[in-house]
N, C-alpha and C positions, 0 to 999 in steps of 0.2 A: 508582391501581389497579395492583396487582402484575401484571407481565407474565411470561410464560414465553417465553424466547428460546432458540432452538436454534442453536448455533454449529457450523459444519462446518469442520474444518481449523483448529483454534485454535492457531496458531503464534505468531509474534512479535507481530503486531497483534491477533490473536484472543484471546490470553491476556490482554493488557492490556484489551481490550474486555470480556472476561468479568468481570474484577475491577471495572471501572468500573460495569457494569450491576448487578452484585451489590451494590456499595456503595450504589447508588441505590435498592435495594429490589426489583429484579427477580429472578426465579428463572431461573437460567441452566443450561442443559445443554450441555456442550461436548464435541465429539467430536475426539479426536486419537489418533494411533497409540499413543503412550506412556501414554495415560490420565492419571491424576492425577499420577504421577511426582513425588510429594513435595509437590504443590501442594494445600493444604487450605484454599483461600479459602472463607470462609463464603458460602453462597448459590450456590455453583457446584458442580454435579455433573459430574464428568469421566467420559466413556465412552471406553474403549480400543477402537479399531476403525478400519476403513477406511471413511471417510465416503462413498466411491464405491459402496459396497455396502450400501445402507440396510436391505435385507431381513435382514441378519445382524448388525445393531447391537442390542445387548442393553441395556435400561435407558432407552429413549427415553420421553419424557413422553407421556401420553395425548392431549395437545393442545399447541399452541404458538401464540403470537401472531405470531411472525415467525421466519424462518430467515435466518441470516447466513452467507455464504460468504466466509471469509478464510483462504485456504490458500496454502502454499508448494508449489512443484512437487515431485512425487515424486522422491526422490533415487535415483541409481544407474541412470537410464534415459536413453538418448540422446534419446528423444522425451518428456522429462519433462513439458513443458507440455501436449502433446497427450494424454498419459496422465493428466493431473491435471484440467485445467479443464473441458473439455466433459463428461467423466463426472460431475464434481461438480455442474455445472449441472443435469444430468438428475436426479441424486440430490436436489438441493435442491428442485426442482420436485415430484418424487414425494413427498418428505417434507412439503412445504407442503400438498399436497393431502390427504395421509393424516392430518395433524395439524390441519387446518383453519386453517392460517396464511394470512393475507391477502396477505402479500408475502414476497419474497426480496430481500435486499440483498447485493450482490456487489462486492468490491473488485477491479476490473479494473486496467488500467494505461494511462497516457497514451501508452505505446508504440504503442497501436493506431492513433494518428494517423499515425505514420511520417513526419513532416515533417523535411526536412533543409535547409530554406532559411531557418531562423530566424524564421518567421512565427508570429503568434499563432494559437493553436488553441482557439477556443471550442468548446463541445460540439457545435455543428452542423457542425463541420469534418468532411468526409468521411474515413473511416478508410482508411488505406493500410498495412496490416500488411506489415512487411518481415522475412520469414523465418518459420520454423515456430513460434517462440515466440509472437510477437504474433498470428500467424494463429490459434493455439489460443485465445488470450485473446478475440479477436474472435468466434470460433465459440461460445465460452461465452456471450458477450453475446447473440448471435443466438438461441441456444436460449431465453434468458429473454425476449427481445423477442417471440418467437413465441407465448409462452403468453398466452392470452386470459383465463384464469381465475385467474391469480396475478399480482399487481402486482410489477413489477421496479423496483428502485432500484439503479442501477449507479453506483459511484464510480470514476472513472478517476483513479488515484492516481499521483502523481509519485514521484521517487526517495525511498525510505523510509530515514529515519535516526532515531536516538534512542539511549537507553541501551543499551549493549553493541553498538551498530551505528552508529558515529560517522560513517562515510563520509569522514573527513578524510584517511586515509592515502593515498588515490589522488590527492590533490591536493598531496601533500608535495613532489614533485619537478616543478616547473612546466616544466622543460626537456623532459619526456617526455609532455606533453599532446598529444593528437591535434590536428591542424589548428592548432597553436600556441595552443591554448586559446581560439580565437575562437568556438567553438560555445556555444550557450546550454544551461544546465543548469536543471533544475527539481526542487525538493525538497518533501517534506512530512514534518514531525516525526511520529513515532508517536502522540504524545498528541493532536495535531491531527487525525490520521486517525480516532482513536477518537472524538473529539468530533464529527466530521462524521458518522460512522455513527450515533452516538446521536441527532444532530439529524434524520437521515433517518428513523430508526425512529419518532421522535416526530411526524413530519409525514406524515399520509396523503396530503397533496397534494404531496409531494416529487416533483420532476421525475424522469423515467425515467433521465436521465443527468446527473451533475454531475462537474465536474473537482474534484479534491482536491489542491491544491498551495498553497504559501505565496504564490504570485503574484509573487514577486520573482525572475523569471528572470534569472540572472547568467551572463555568459561564464565558462567554466571557469577562465580565467586570473585573473579577479577573485575567484573562489572560492579559488583558490590563494593569492592575496594575503591574503584574510581569514584563512586557516589560518595563514600565516606570522606575521601580526600577533598572532593570539590566542595562539599557543604560543611566540612570541618567537624565531622563527628568522629570521635576516637574509635579506632578499630578495636573490637573486643578480642583481646589476646590474653590468655588462650581462648580460642573459639570453641565453644561447646555446642554441637548441633542438636537441634530438636529431633529426637529419634523418629517420631512419626513422619515429620516432614522430610527428613533425610532419606527415609526408606521409600518415599514416593517416587515413582518413575517420572522423568521430565516429559513434557509434551512432545518435544523433539530434541534431537541431538545431532546436528549436522553443521557443516561449514559451507557457506554460500559464496562462491567467487563472483566477480563482476567483470571479468576480462572481455566478454563479448560486447558489453555496452561501452567499455573503455576504448576498444578498438574503433568504435564509431564516433569518438570525439567527446564522450561524456566522462566526467570525473566528479566524484562527490565533493561538495564544498565542506562536508563534515566527514572526514575519512575514518572516524571512529566515534564511539559514544563519548570519549573524553572531550573531544572538540565540540560535539553536539550538545552534550549536557552543560558544558561550561558556557556556551553561547546562550542557552536557555536561562541559566541562572543569572546571566548578566542583563536580561531583559527586565524592564521596569515592573511588569506585572507578574513576573516569576521570581521566585527566590528560594532560599533554603527551606522555608516552611513547606513548600510543595513536596519535597522529598522526605520530610519528617513524619508524614502522616500515612 
């Protein structure tokens, strides 16, 4: 049966999701500020507008089966996360009620866990937002949790990478890694995130919260070794760390499991950054130069 899916804030992940859903036969209506902007994907109707203001969106469908919130923070504001995510959660709920959608899927972040001790963070881990950005993400989650008439499906997504967003450059110089690269990193390839959203949309019994990560938490120094190996840069041995950078605390230090998603039939096509980075380097428009700068 063809579904109608409304996407709010169709950016890097949302645009890929729109194309995937349309290719599978769904009717997709996607809201983003720049509208179609040259994208004429069959089965996707682009609406130009601010998704936080649903009353002024023109061209919404008369009904929808699901609303999906996949947005990047509003650019040019110091409180970008606070100005983006809680208002979008409110808008998503309002639109779900207006269009008769049973649920809202929201791509949050594993940053809401806020762990700095390298521990595993399954979904039941208490959230400890550190700073206004993750506090805004947690507030957006809470707004969805509080709704009793709309089902919430929240994916807490790890560090996003993929085509045109390789994430390799920041591991190019291991000497400048915070805490000497001992902190754990967690990643999710864009296409695996899209597959997870598709899975959640197809499962009315999906849990309210699922982690979305490749599950292969690696120390930053190990990620740097992978980058050097893949792009053929000699490893600096002996490695002398930059004192100022090495003394800096990492933004987070946690290990994110993905068993809850896996038990629902999802498995990452890129089970670690080794496979994911290698695939990116093999693409015609990506190459070693991306990781060298």
